[in-house]
KOLNUGU-349895 format. One record per residue: residue number from 1; chain; x negated, y, z negated of N, C-alpha, C in turn. Coordinates in nm, 3 decimals. Example, Ala and Ser with C-alpha at 12.3 -4.5 7.8 and 13.67 -1.06 7.14 Angstrom:
! KOLNUGU-349895
1,A,-1.319,-0.569,-0.780,-1.230,-0.450,-0.780,-1.320,-0.330,-0.780
2,A,-1.285,-0.225,-0.708,-1.367,-0.106,-0.714,-1.290,0.003,-0.787
END
This chain:
! KOLNUGU-349895
1,A,5.340,-3.485,-0.841,5.464,-3.438,-0.810,5.508,-3.348,-0.964
2,A,5.492,-3.386,-1.072,5.537,-3.346,-1.175,5.459,-3.208,-1.193
3,A,5.306,-3.189,-1.170,5.252,-3.062,-1.163,5.294,-2.971,-1.064
4,A,5.322,-3.013,-0.952,5.391,-2.904,-0.844,5.513,-2.882,-0.905
5,A,5.609,-2.964,-0.957,5.734,-2.899,-1.008,5.706,-2.816,-1.127
6,A,5.618,-2.841,-1.215,5.584,-2.736,-1.307,5.555,-2.610,-1.279
7,A,5.458,-2.615,-1.154,5.418,-2.473,-1.096,5.528,-2.429,-1.050
8,A,5.627,-2.494,-0.969,5.731,-2.411,-0.904,5.824,-2.370,-1.014
9,A,5.851,-2.441,-1.123,5.942,-2.387,-1.235,5.873,-2.249,-1.293
10,A,5.760,-2.244,-1.298,5.705,-2.138,-1.352,5.673,-2.011,-1.232
11,A,5.665,-2.043,-1.131,5.652,-1.941,-1.024,5.774,-1.870,-0.958
12,A,5.850,-1.975,-0.910,5.963,-1.947,-0.839,6.063,-1.842,-0.906
13,A,6.106,-1.868,-1.040,6.209,-1.783,-1.090,6.137,-1.617,-1.119
14,A,6.025,-1.614,-1.139,5.944,-1.493,-1.143,5.940,-1.427,-1.031
15,A,5.859,-1.481,-0.909,5.808,-1.447,-0.819,5.985,-1.391,-0.720
16,A,6.063,-1.488,-0.718,6.169,-1.470,-0.651,6.237,-1.336,-0.708
17,A,6.296,-1.336,-0.860,6.363,-1.255,-0.904,6.277,-1.118,-0.895
18,A,6.157,-1.100,-0.892,6.106,-0.960,-0.887,6.121,-0.927,-0.736
19,A,6.089,-1.011,-0.654,6.104,-0.975,-0.493,6.241,-0.925,-0.473
20,A,6.358,-0.998,-0.543,6.489,-0.957,-0.496,6.546,-0.834,-0.557
21,A,6.487,-0.803,-0.659,6.506,-0.673,-0.727,6.418,-0.583,-0.653
22,A,6.307,-0.571,-0.591,6.237,-0.506,-0.539,6.325,-0.458,-0.381
23,A,6.359,-0.564,-0.353,6.438,-0.557,-0.198,6.575,-0.473,-0.229
24,A,6.638,-0.497,-0.356,6.764,-0.451,-0.394,6.752,-0.302,-0.394
25,A,6.646,-0.271,-0.482,6.617,-0.106,-0.511,6.565,-0.019,-0.385
26,A,6.506,-0.107,-0.324,6.469,-0.050,-0.173,6.565,-0.022,-0.094
27,A,6.655,-0.112,-0.082,6.771,-0.097,0.020,6.863,0.010,-0.057
28,A,6.883,-0.013,-0.156,6.985,0.130,-0.225,6.894,0.259,-0.194
29,A,6.783,0.282,-0.202,6.715,0.416,-0.158,6.723,0.446,-0.037
30,A,6.719,0.344,0.075,6.713,0.374,0.212,6.847,0.413,0.247
31,A,6.957,0.338,0.200,7.104,0.344,0.239,7.162,0.467,0.168
32,A,7.087,0.494,0.083,7.160,0.622,-0.034,7.127,0.741,0.027
33,A,7.034,0.750,0.148,6.951,0.868,0.180,7.073,0.992,0.245
34,A,7.062,1.096,0.211,7.131,1.192,0.278,7.157,1.186,0.425
35,A,7.277,1.209,0.496,7.290,1.169,0.659,7.218,1.284,0.747
36,A,7.157,1.357,0.675,7.043,1.439,0.757,6.906,1.345,0.790
37,A,6.884,1.281,0.677,6.751,1.214,0.684,6.765,1.090,0.777
38,A,6.680,1.072,0.881,6.714,0.960,0.983,6.542,0.890,0.985
39,A,6.541,0.775,0.905,6.432,0.690,0.910,6.438,0.568,0.995
40,A,6.538,0.558,1.061,6.558,0.439,1.155,6.453,0.446,1.240
41,A,6.367,0.523,1.335,6.294,0.515,1.413,6.153,0.462,1.339
42,A,6.153,0.517,1.225,6.019,0.465,1.128,6.010,0.320,1.106
43,A,6.148,0.290,1.041,6.169,0.134,1.019,6.160,0.044,1.119
44,A,6.177,0.102,1.260,6.191,0.010,1.388,6.048,-0.032,1.411
45,A,5.964,0.095,1.387,5.833,0.055,1.419,5.747,-0.049,1.310
46,A,5.806,-0.026,1.178,5.756,-0.133,1.081,5.811,-0.248,1.109
47,A,5.934,-0.249,1.165,6.003,-0.408,1.212,5.904,-0.466,1.306
48,A,5.857,-0.380,1.399,5.778,-0.452,1.519,5.628,-0.516,1.470
49,A,5.573,-0.415,1.381,5.458,-0.461,1.324,5.466,-0.587,1.225
50,A,5.601,-0.611,1.169,5.637,-0.722,1.067,5.653,-0.828,1.156
51,A,5.701,-0.819,1.263,5.752,-0.932,1.349,5.618,-1.011,1.400
52,A,5.525,-0.915,1.449,5.375,-0.965,1.501,5.314,-1.041,1.371
53,A,5.304,-0.972,1.278,5.225,-1.036,1.160,5.294,-1.166,1.121
54,A,5.452,-1.177,1.102,5.506,-1.292,1.034,5.476,-1.405,1.127
55,A,5.461,-1.381,1.275,5.434,-1.528,1.361,5.300,-1.554,1.310
56,A,5.170,-1.485,1.299,5.064,-1.521,1.267,5.061,-1.562,1.133
57,A,5.111,-1.520,1.040,5.089,-1.567,0.906,5.195,-1.694,0.893
58,A,5.317,-1.721,0.949,5.376,-1.859,0.943,5.282,-1.955,1.019
59,A,5.218,-1.907,1.147,5.123,-2.007,1.196,5.009,-2.046,1.101
60,A,4.954,-1.976,1.037,4.853,-1.999,0.941,4.880,-2.076,0.833
61,A,5.010,-2.023,0.768,5.063,-2.145,0.670,5.112,-2.277,0.714
62,A,5.156,-2.260,0.825,5.175,-2.412,0.880,5.084,-2.496,0.903
63,A,4.962,-2.434,0.950,4.821,-2.493,0.971,4.769,-2.558,0.833
64,A,4.759,-2.479,0.752,4.717,-2.521,0.630,4.776,-2.611,0.551
65,A,4.926,-2.611,0.554,5.009,-2.697,0.513,5.005,-2.847,0.567
66,A,4.975,-2.825,0.706,4.965,-2.969,0.743,4.831,-3.020,0.735
67,A,4.711,-2.969,0.701,4.611,-3.019,0.659,4.616,-3.043,0.496
68,A,4.684,-2.993,0.433,4.715,-3.016,0.283,4.783,-3.171,0.293
69,A,4.891,-3.186,0.391,4.988,-3.304,0.404,4.861,-3.414,0.461
70,A,4.783,-3.368,0.541,4.671,-3.473,0.587,4.596,-3.546,0.491
71,A,4.556,-3.438,0.408,4.465,-3.482,0.294,4.529,-3.552,0.187
72,A,4.664,-3.534,0.159,4.734,-3.617,0.067,4.766,-3.743,0.133
73,A,4.785,-3.782,0.242,4.803,-3.901,0.310,4.693,-3.990,0.318
74,A,4.565,-3.891,0.341,4.442,-4.005,0.339,4.399,-4.052,0.212
75,A,4.426,-3.944,0.090,4.414,-4.013,-0.055,4.495,-4.117,-0.073
76,A,4.632,-4.095,-0.048,4.718,-4.201,-0.064,4.691,-4.335,-0.006
77,A,4.640,-4.347,0.113,4.588,-4.462,0.165,4.488,-4.530,0.118
78,A,4.379,-4.449,0.086,4.274,-4.479,0.020,4.307,-4.562,-0.112
79,A,4.401,-4.482,-0.187,4.453,-4.516,-0.339,4.513,-4.666,-0.289
80,A,4.595,-4.683,-0.227,4.635,-4.806,-0.177,4.558,-4.909,-0.179
81,A,4.429,-4.877,-0.079,4.330,-4.973,-0.035,4.288,-5.003,-0.145
82,A,4.235,-4.937,-0.269,4.168,-4.969,-0.371,4.243,-5.061,-0.424
83,A,4.381,-5.040,-0.468,4.455,-5.138,-0.534,4.477,-5.257,-0.483
84,A,4.485,-5.261,-0.336,4.476,-5.397,-0.273,4.360,-5.481,-0.265
85,A,4.242,-5.404,-0.255,4.116,-5.475,-0.305,4.114,-5.524,-0.434
86,A,4.145,-5.470,-0.552,4.151,-5.516,-0.660,4.228,-5.629,-0.681
87,A,4.375,-5.649,-0.588,4.449,-5.772,-0.599,4.391,-5.849,-0.506
88,A,4.311,-5.870,-0.419,4.218,-5.938,-0.352,4.169,-6.029,-0.435
89,A,4.047,-5.937,-0.487,3.985,-6.003,-0.595,4.033,-6.114,-0.695
90,A,4.158,-6.064,-0.750,4.235,-6.124,-0.852,4.250,-6.241,-0.791
91,A,4.319,-6.232,-0.650,4.388,-6.358,-0.613,4.253,-6.461,-0.559
92,A,4.143,-6.425,-0.514,4.041,-6.497,-0.483,3.972,-6.556,-0.602
93,A,3.961,-6.505,-0.708,3.923,-6.535,-0.830,4.003,-6.654,-0.893
94,A,4.128,-6.620,-0.882,4.207,-6.735,-0.960,4.202,-6.856,-0.841
95,A,4.222,-6.852,-0.717,4.233,-6.943,-0.631,4.077,-7.039,-0.616
96,A,3.967,-6.962,-0.660,3.854,-7.049,-0.648,3.793,-7.078,-0.790
97,A,3.874,-7.073,-0.879,3.816,-7.105,-1.023,3.812,-7.225,-1.053
98,A,3.708,-7.263,-1.128,3.722,-7.423,-1.152,3.839,-7.477,-1.215
99,A,3.891,-7.590,-1.186,4.021,-7.642,-1.271,3.949,-7.737,-1.376
100,A,4.028,-7.774,-1.485,4.010,-7.866,-1.560,4.062,-8.000,-1.568
101,A,4.182,-7.997,-1.482,4.243,-8.113,-1.470,4.235,-8.158,-1.320
102,A,4.276,-8.274,-1.312,4.291,-8.346,-1.159,4.389,-8.263,-1.100
103,A,4.477,-8.249,-1.119,4.614,-8.188,-1.069,4.584,-8.052,-1.036
104,A,4.481,-7.977,-1.083,4.457,-7.858,-1.055,4.553,-7.728,-1.141
105,A,4.626,-7.768,-1.245,4.716,-7.706,-1.300,4.658,-7.607,-1.409
106,A,4.545,-7.631,-1.449,4.462,-7.553,-1.548,4.332,-7.527,-1.520
107,A,4.254,-7.417,-1.593,4.107,-7.381,-1.560,4.062,-7.424,-1.676
108,A,3.921,-7.453,-1.634,3.823,-7.475,-1.762,3.784,-7.376,-1.828
109,A,3.752,-7.388,-1.939,3.759,-7.296,-2.073,3.682,-7.165,-2.015
110,A,3.544,-7.230,-1.952,3.440,-7.099,-1.883,3.493,-7.056,-1.774
111,A,3.577,-7.104,-1.696,3.632,-7.017,-1.593,3.758,-6.952,-1.622
112,A,3.838,-6.992,-1.744,3.934,-6.909,-1.787,3.882,-6.794,-1.853
113,A,3.775,-6.817,-1.933,3.702,-6.692,-2.002,3.641,-6.569,-1.901
114,A,3.608,-6.633,-1.796,3.557,-6.565,-1.678,3.656,-6.466,-1.598
115,A,3.775,-6.546,-1.589,3.909,-6.475,-1.546,3.947,-6.365,-1.611
116,A,3.956,-6.395,-1.749,4.002,-6.279,-1.831,3.909,-6.176,-1.833
117,A,3.783,-6.196,-1.847,3.674,-6.096,-1.848,3.703,-6.003,-1.695
118,A,3.681,-6.061,-1.597,3.709,-5.986,-1.466,3.851,-5.919,-1.428
119,A,3.960,-5.985,-1.510,4.084,-5.897,-1.516,4.070,-5.770,-1.595
120,A,4.001,-5.790,-1.712,3.989,-5.670,-1.792,3.885,-5.545,-1.723
121,A,3.780,-5.614,-1.659,3.709,-5.522,-1.572,3.757,-5.445,-1.488
122,A,3.860,-5.506,-1.412,3.923,-5.466,-1.291,4.043,-5.337,-1.357
123,A,4.097,-5.367,-1.465,4.186,-5.260,-1.528,4.100,-5.119,-1.577
124,A,3.992,-5.165,-1.610,3.875,-5.053,-1.668,3.828,-4.986,-1.534
125,A,3.802,-5.055,-1.451,3.742,-4.973,-1.317,3.867,-4.905,-1.262
126,A,3.980,-4.940,-1.247,4.094,-4.827,-1.214,4.100,-4.714,-1.308
127,A,4.082,-4.745,-1.433,4.099,-4.635,-1.516,3.993,-4.547,-1.490
128,A,3.864,-4.575,-1.524,3.770,-4.485,-1.497,3.738,-4.432,-1.330
129,A,3.787,-4.508,-1.234,3.779,-4.448,-1.120,3.879,-4.321,-1.106
130,A,3.995,-4.329,-1.142,4.091,-4.192,-1.137,4.066,-4.094,-1.249
131,A,3.979,-4.147,-1.374,3.964,-4.077,-1.455,3.841,-3.962,-1.419
132,A,3.754,-4.038,-1.333,3.660,-3.930,-1.256,3.706,-3.836,-1.127
133,A,3.852,-3.869,-1.099,3.897,-3.801,-0.982,3.993,-3.686,-1.031
134,A,4.071,-3.721,-1.145,4.179,-3.648,-1.182,4.168,-3.576,-1.312
135,A,4.240,-3.480,-1.337,4.208,-3.400,-1.464,4.304,-3.467,-1.560
136,A,4.407,-3.530,-1.546,4.486,-3.582,-1.651,4.414,-3.718,-1.725
137,A,4.347,-3.798,-1.638,4.246,-3.898,-1.702,4.146,-3.853,-1.752
138,A,4.070,-3.722,-1.701,3.964,-3.719,-1.747,3.912,-3.734,-1.881
139,A,3.962,-3.695,-1.969,3.933,-3.709,-2.126,3.881,-3.859,-2.156
140,A,3.934,-3.962,-2.096,3.917,-4.082,-2.143,3.751,-4.109,-2.089
141,A,3.674,-4.015,-2.014,3.525,-4.013,-2.023,3.444,-3.964,-2.080
142,A,3.517,-3.880,-2.196,3.452,-3.794,-2.304,3.424,-3.913,-2.400
143,A,3.314,-3.883,-2.484,3.284,-3.959,-2.610,3.420,-3.993,-2.708
144,A,3.483,-3.899,-2.705,3.619,-3.922,-2.793,3.724,-4.023,-2.689
145,A,3.705,-4.025,-2.580,3.818,-4.095,-2.501,3.735,-4.256,-2.495
146,A,3.622,-4.243,-2.481,3.539,-4.404,-2.484,3.564,-4.436,-2.637
147,A,3.555,-4.378,-2.754,3.579,-4.408,-2.875,3.721,-4.475,-2.887
148,A,3.809,-4.422,-2.833,3.961,-4.446,-2.832,3.982,-4.582,-2.774
149,A,3.906,-4.594,-2.639,3.909,-4.755,-2.578,3.832,-4.827,-2.648
150,A,3.722,-4.812,-2.727,3.675,-4.911,-2.821,3.741,-4.919,-2.933
151,A,3.825,-4.839,-3.011,3.913,-4.890,-3.130,4.031,-4.975,-3.064
152,A,4.078,-4.962,-2.961,4.180,-5.021,-2.894,4.121,-5.175,-2.857
153,A,3.999,-5.206,-2.862,3.962,-5.326,-2.787,3.949,-5.344,-2.676
154,A,3.953,-5.209,-2.594,3.963,-5.243,-2.419,3.806,-5.234,-2.383
155,A,3.719,-5.215,-2.467,3.559,-5.199,-2.440,3.518,-5.257,-2.555
156,A,3.390,-5.322,-2.553,3.337,-5.401,-2.665,3.215,-5.303,-2.727
157,A,3.157,-5.324,-2.809,3.059,-5.215,-2.875,2.953,-5.204,-2.784
158,A,2.883,-5.328,-2.710,2.781,-5.340,-2.635,2.845,-5.241,-2.493
159,A,2.941,-5.256,-2.442,2.987,-5.187,-2.336,2.996,-5.041,-2.369
160,A,3.046,-5.010,-2.489,3.042,-4.868,-2.525,2.929,-4.803,-2.516
161,A,2.837,-4.868,-2.587,2.677,-4.811,-2.583,2.647,-4.790,-2.447
162,A,2.661,-4.887,-2.352,2.631,-4.863,-2.214,2.665,-4.754,-2.142
163,A,2.837,-4.739,-2.148,2.901,-4.646,-2.088,2.885,-4.501,-2.138
164,A,2.841,-4.499,-2.255,2.841,-4.367,-2.330,2.716,-4.298,-2.268
165,A,2.625,-4.349,-2.242,2.495,-4.294,-2.162,2.493,-4.285,-2.012
166,A,2.619,-4.333,-1.959,2.643,-4.328,-1.800,2.724,-4.230,-1.763
167,A,2.702,-4.142,-1.653,2.777,-4.039,-1.582,2.881,-4.127,-1.496
168,A,2.847,-4.222,-1.451,2.955,-4.313,-1.360,2.996,-4.433,-1.408
169,A,3.078,-4.414,-1.499,3.111,-4.536,-1.542,3.194,-4.635,-1.455
170,A,3.265,-4.586,-1.366,3.317,-4.655,-1.265,3.237,-4.762,-1.185
171,A,3.124,-4.689,-1.151,3.024,-4.765,-1.059,2.964,-4.869,-1.162
172,A,2.950,-4.837,-1.284,2.885,-4.919,-1.379,2.985,-5.079,-1.400
173,A,3.114,-5.038,-1.407,3.214,-5.137,-1.429,3.210,-5.224,-1.283
174,A,3.186,-5.141,-1.185,3.203,-5.220,-1.052,3.075,-5.324,-1.061
175,A,2.936,-5.250,-1.113,2.837,-5.351,-1.089,2.844,-5.478,-1.191
176,A,2.930,-5.462,-1.272,2.950,-5.564,-1.402,3.050,-5.685,-1.334
177,A,3.148,-5.625,-1.257,3.206,-5.725,-1.172,3.139,-5.789,-1.088
178,A,3.072,-5.747,-1.019,2.995,-5.789,-0.882,2.893,-5.923,-0.960
179,A,2.822,-5.877,-1.063,2.718,-5.950,-1.128,2.794,-6.085,-1.183
180,A,2.905,-6.049,-1.233,3.009,-6.170,-1.310,3.029,-6.269,-1.207
181,A,3.094,-6.213,-1.077,3.131,-6.311,-0.986,3.040,-6.380,-0.917
182,A,2.902,-6.315,-0.912,2.780,-6.376,-0.852,2.743,-6.469,-0.948
183,A,2.734,-6.470,-1.069,2.700,-6.562,-1.173,2.814,-6.684,-1.182
184,A,2.927,-6.667,-1.158,2.987,-6.735,-1.159,3.005,-6.843,-1.031
185,A,2.989,-6.773,-0.930,2.970,-6.838,-0.796,2.854,-6.942,-0.792
186,A,2.739,-6.904,-0.877,2.610,-6.976,-0.889,2.626,-7.105,-0.953
187,A,2.695,-7.093,-1.081,2.687,-7.187,-1.204,2.827,-7.288,-1.164
188,A,2.903,-7.261,-1.055,3.042,-7.347,-1.064,3.156,-7.325,-1.127
189,A,3.149,-7.185,-1.182,3.280,-7.142,-1.238,3.373,-7.094,-1.132
190,A,3.334,-7.079,-1.004,3.394,-7.020,-0.877,3.345,-7.112,-0.769
191,A,3.422,-7.150,-0.701,3.394,-7.244,-0.583,3.305,-7.155,-0.496
192,A,3.202,-7.208,-0.468,3.081,-7.120,-0.404,3.118,-7.078,-0.235
193,A,3.200,-7.161,-0.178,3.259,-7.146,-0.051,3.351,-7.015,-0.015
194,A,3.354,-6.926,-0.147,3.417,-6.807,-0.150,3.337,-6.699,-0.158
195,A,3.202,-6.739,-0.163,3.098,-6.642,-0.194,3.102,-6.516,-0.101
196,A,3.108,-6.551,0.024,3.109,-6.415,0.137,3.233,-6.330,0.130
197,A,3.347,-6.396,0.119,3.482,-6.330,0.101,3.457,-6.242,-0.042
198,A,3.419,-6.338,-0.150,3.437,-6.241,-0.255,3.350,-6.104,-0.249
199,A,3.224,-6.152,-0.230,3.129,-6.004,-0.227,3.178,-5.923,-0.120
200,A,3.247,-5.964,-0.025,3.297,-5.855,0.065,3.429,-5.770,0.021
201,A,3.493,-5.840,-0.051,3.606,-5.769,-0.103,3.547,-5.654,-0.219
202,A,3.436,-5.698,-0.275,3.388,-5.612,-0.368,3.321,-5.486,-0.294
203,A,3.268,-5.526,-0.186,3.215,-5.409,-0.128,3.321,-5.296,-0.052
204,A,3.419,-5.390,-0.013,3.530,-5.295,0.041,3.608,-5.226,-0.064
205,A,3.598,-5.252,-0.189,3.651,-5.202,-0.283,3.574,-5.072,-0.339
206,A,3.447,-5.086,-0.323,3.360,-4.962,-0.332,3.363,-4.858,-0.224
207,A,3.385,-4.903,-0.081,3.385,-4.832,0.011,3.535,-4.736,0.009
208,A,3.625,-4.794,-0.019,3.784,-4.740,-0.048,3.755,-4.647,-0.182
209,A,3.711,-4.695,-0.272,3.671,-4.570,-0.383,3.598,-4.458,-0.339
210,A,3.504,-4.481,-0.265,3.412,-4.366,-0.218,3.487,-4.262,-0.123
211,A,3.581,-4.331,-0.035,3.658,-4.247,0.063,3.751,-4.164,-0.013
212,A,3.812,-4.175,-0.134,3.889,-4.086,-0.212,3.794,-3.981,-0.246
213,A,3.671,-3.998,-0.314,3.565,-3.900,-0.351,3.536,-3.815,-0.261
214,A,3.523,-3.867,-0.125,3.481,-3.788,-0.011,3.598,-3.699,0.045
215,A,3.705,-3.756,0.035,3.831,-3.677,0.091,3.833,-3.559,-0.002
216,A,3.845,-3.585,-0.132,3.852,-3.469,-0.243,3.751,-3.365,-0.235
217,A,3.641,-3.399,-0.189,3.529,-3.332,-0.188,3.526,-3.208,-0.085
218,A,3.611,-3.264,0.005,3.646,-3.146,0.136,3.770,-3.093,0.118
219,A,3.800,-3.054,0.001,3.937,-2.999,0.028,3.934,-2.865,0.078
220,A,4.033,-2.797,0.104,4.059,-2.666,0.136,3.990,-2.552,0.020
221,A,3.901,-2.489,0.079,3.812,-2.398,-0.025,3.954,-2.299,-0.096
222,A,3.914,-2.259,-0.220,4.000,-2.178,-0.308,4.031,-2.049,-0.230
223,A,3.944,-2.008,-0.173,3.922,-1.868,-0.122,4.045,-1.856,-0.001
224,A,4.076,-1.969,0.078,4.188,-1.971,0.179,4.291,-1.990,0.125
225,A,4.329,-2.012,0.001,4.450,-2.025,-0.077,4.481,-1.877,-0.108
226,A,4.398,-1.809,-0.195,4.371,-1.666,-0.216,4.434,-1.579,-0.103
227,A,4.366,-1.618,0.018,4.402,-1.535,0.104,4.540,-1.545,0.163
228,A,4.594,-1.672,0.179,4.716,-1.705,0.218,4.837,-1.645,0.144
229,A,4.776,-1.646,-0.027,4.866,-1.570,-0.092,4.862,-1.431,-0.064
230,A,4.754,-1.343,-0.044,4.761,-1.210,-0.034,4.849,-1.189,0.107
231,A,4.857,-1.256,0.186,4.905,-1.252,0.314,5.062,-1.273,0.323
232,A,5.100,-1.368,0.241,5.225,-1.385,0.218,5.306,-1.293,0.126
233,A,5.234,-1.236,0.036,5.250,-1.120,-0.070,5.293,-1.017,0.048
234,A,5.202,-0.974,0.118,5.217,-0.845,0.214,5.339,-0.861,0.310
235,A,5.366,-0.990,0.351,5.468,-1.002,0.423,5.604,-0.983,0.371
236,A,5.614,-1.032,0.230,5.738,-1.017,0.161,5.773,-0.903,0.120
237,A,5.626,-0.807,0.097,5.656,-0.665,0.066,5.706,-0.587,0.161
238,A,5.668,-0.600,0.282,5.732,-0.534,0.400,5.846,-0.598,0.449
239,A,5.901,-0.705,0.414,6.026,-0.765,0.484,6.153,-0.654,0.456
240,A,6.163,-0.590,0.327,6.272,-0.486,0.307,6.260,-0.387,0.410
241,A,6.154,-0.336,0.450,6.142,-0.212,0.506,6.177,-0.263,0.667
242,A,6.114,-0.380,0.711,6.141,-0.426,0.845,6.290,-0.472,0.871
243,A,6.353,-0.507,0.789,6.476,-0.587,0.815,6.611,-0.503,0.787
244,A,6.555,-0.362,0.695,6.668,-0.265,0.673,6.732,-0.231,0.793
245,A,6.662,-0.190,0.898,6.714,-0.079,1.015,6.788,-0.201,1.090
246,A,6.781,-0.333,1.087,6.837,-0.414,1.192,6.960,-0.522,1.117
247,A,6.906,-0.569,0.998,7.063,-0.654,0.934,7.155,-0.618,0.812
248,A,7.083,-0.468,0.770,7.153,-0.398,0.678,7.092,-0.442,0.538
249,A,7.133,-0.379,0.447,7.103,-0.402,0.287,7.126,-0.531,0.226
250,A,7.244,-0.570,0.227,7.295,-0.692,0.165,7.224,-0.824,0.231
251,A,7.207,-0.833,0.355,7.158,-0.920,0.445,7.013,-0.923,0.425
252,A,6.960,-0.811,0.397,6.785,-0.796,0.408,6.779,-0.862,0.265
253,A,6.819,-0.853,0.153,6.819,-0.916,0.005,6.820,-1.049,0.035
254,A,6.933,-1.122,0.080,6.949,-1.259,0.104,6.806,-1.304,0.188
255,A,6.798,-1.242,0.274,6.674,-1.289,0.368,6.551,-1.306,0.306
256,A,6.538,-1.190,0.225,6.398,-1.177,0.158,6.390,-1.297,0.033
257,A,6.522,-1.329,-0.017,6.530,-1.437,-0.109,6.496,-1.577,-0.061
258,A,6.538,-1.615,0.053,6.506,-1.712,0.118,6.360,-1.710,0.145
259,A,6.310,-1.615,0.213,6.164,-1.588,0.262,6.060,-1.609,0.120
260,A,6.092,-1.540,0.021,6.004,-1.537,-0.110,6.018,-1.699,-0.141
261,A,6.115,-1.776,-0.163,6.145,-1.896,-0.200,6.067,-2.028,-0.107
262,A,6.050,-1.990,0.005,5.990,-2.072,0.092,5.830,-2.057,0.119
263,A,5.792,-1.939,0.092,5.649,-1.878,0.078,5.617,-1.914,-0.052
264,A,5.676,-1.919,-0.173,5.630,-1.956,-0.314,5.609,-2.113,-0.300
265,A,5.696,-2.187,-0.238,5.680,-2.337,-0.236,5.558,-2.370,-0.134
266,A,5.538,-2.303,-0.052,5.431,-2.346,0.021,5.285,-2.299,-0.002
267,A,5.290,-2.185,-0.113,5.139,-2.163,-0.145,5.139,-2.268,-0.256
268,A,5.244,-2.289,-0.317,5.227,-2.413,-0.456,5.162,-2.527,-0.379
269,A,5.227,-2.563,-0.281,5.166,-2.688,-0.217,5.030,-2.668,-0.162
270,A,4.993,-2.561,-0.103,4.866,-2.536,-0.064,4.752,-2.526,-0.182
271,A,4.813,-2.461,-0.277,4.712,-2.449,-0.417,4.679,-2.608,-0.462
272,A,4.790,-2.673,-0.465,4.743,-2.802,-0.512,4.644,-2.877,-0.421
273,A,4.626,-2.823,-0.294,4.529,-2.899,-0.191,4.391,-2.817,-0.218
274,A,4.387,-2.712,-0.260,4.277,-2.615,-0.296,4.220,-2.647,-0.419
275,A,4.292,-2.677,-0.520,4.250,-2.701,-0.653,4.208,-2.840,-0.689
END
């Protein structure tokens, strides 16, 4: 949301201001013509072409925006699924961990250490997953980012040596989680009756994570965004000519102001999906 707001903040004032100035100057030129010069018929011809093109462009823009919303919705649901699977793993581990007291109020030292390790790995998995999918967190996957995590004791020296030589840190973390849980189920730190359920949740976590990557790989090509930008610019450019003959100069300027604002917002949303 913050990225789109920044794009709108940079785009709207410039585009809307230039478009409004262009419409104002064009209206002044058209309506300040001598009485002997009549361009009404020519403008009405431009208006008929503009009406046909505006319907086509509006349909195409609405279609692409609906696709962009569907992509956002799908990625959102998959992200929530990843969060839910991580919560499921934490709940199952806490429920199945070996207790050190008869009343079940405390964990054994081995089970407690395992739970803390799994919790740290789950946090790292979430960070590395979204770092591999987004630009904002991508620096964490660089050598300097991993060194920063090492200095803050989020990862150990041995883990750093493995992750620095791996291109898919999130899958490595997931493998560590799966191996740790498997070993804990085998040696009694986790109740073995939870074996199938825990492993199922781990596989579901991997599936939900892959769905996000698959959805983002199938985004709208950037060329389509550029094409829609060109069509919208042409529509806005010819709007003063098309509306001058029917609504007048002042109404033409305000109409173009609204149209430029809506088009800029729509192209910004579409650009988020294309990028």
